[in-house]
N, C-alpha and C positions, 0 to 999 in steps of 0.2 A: 484433476479437480483442483484448480488453484484457490487458495484462501488468502485474502488480503486482509490484514489487521492493522487499524489505524487508530492511534490514540493521539489526542491533542489537547492543549490547554485552552483552546477556544471554547467558549460557552456556546453550545449548539441550540440552547433553548430558544424558540422562535424562529430558527432556521428551518426552511423547507429543504430537507436533505434529499428528497426524492430525485431532483435533477442531478445531485452529486452521485448517488448510487447508480443511476442509469449510466451516466457518462463514464464513470470509472469501471463499471462492469463490462461495458462495451470495449473500453480500451484494453483492459487486461485480457479479455477473451481474444481480441484481435491479435495482440502482441504475442501472447503465449501460444496461440493456436488452438484453443479450446473453445467449445460452444458456450455461449453466455449462460445457459441453464446449469452449467457446471462450475461457475465462478461464485465463490462466496465472499462477501464484503462485510467486515465487521468495523464499525466506526464508534469510538467512545470519545466524548468531549468532556471538557471541564476537569481534566486530569492534571495535577500539579506537575508541571514540567518547567525546569530551569535550564536554559540552553545559553551558553556563553555568558553566564552570570547574570541572566535577567530573565524575566517572566514574559517577555513579548511572544506573540503567537508563534508557536512551534508544533512540530508533529514528529512522531516516531511511528514507522511502519514496517511490517514484515509481510513477506509473501512466501507461502509454502506451496510448492507445486511438484507433481509427480511427472517429471520430465518437462521438456520444452524450454528450459532456461540455458541459454548460451550467453556468452559475453555481450553480443549484440543485443540480445533480448533483455538482459539485465540493464544495460545502458538506456535502452528505449523505455523500460518500465520506469526507471528512476526519473528520467526527464519528463515522461508523460504524467505520471501520478503527481510529481512535484508540480507541474503546471496546473493540473486540475485542482490540487489543494490551494494553489495561489488564487485561481479564479473564483472558487466557491467560498473560501474561508479567509482569504488574505493572508495566507501563510507563505512567507517568501521561501523560494527554493533553497536558499542558503540556511534556513532554519528548519530543515527537513532531513531526517535520517532514515534510510531505507535498507532493511536487512533482507537478503534473498536467499532462500533454501530451495534447492532442488533435491528431493529426497531420493530420486533415482540415482543421483550421482554419489550418494553416500555408500560407503562400503556396508554390506549387510553382514551380521554376524552369522558364522557357520553354525549349523544345526548338529554338527558332529561333536 
């Protein structure tokens, strides 16, 4: 069940975000190999972000998934989500940071 969480300094008031949600949900599901109905997307706009010393359009994103994340998947997620953000919100891919977590690859604490 992947969860994609995106914050941006772009003011989303007046934007129809439905096409964005649809496109990014399909992309994440396809890339990670999970059904669309198990993909969660959170988008927050109008957040104060300074990147490179200025307040031009920028975004920070995280994805948490229970498995399905390889180096190739990670690269594909970064490129695809960056492209979708650029298309819908004019956030240049060089002003986008993406953090990827695969919780299956994390060591679990012993119960002993």
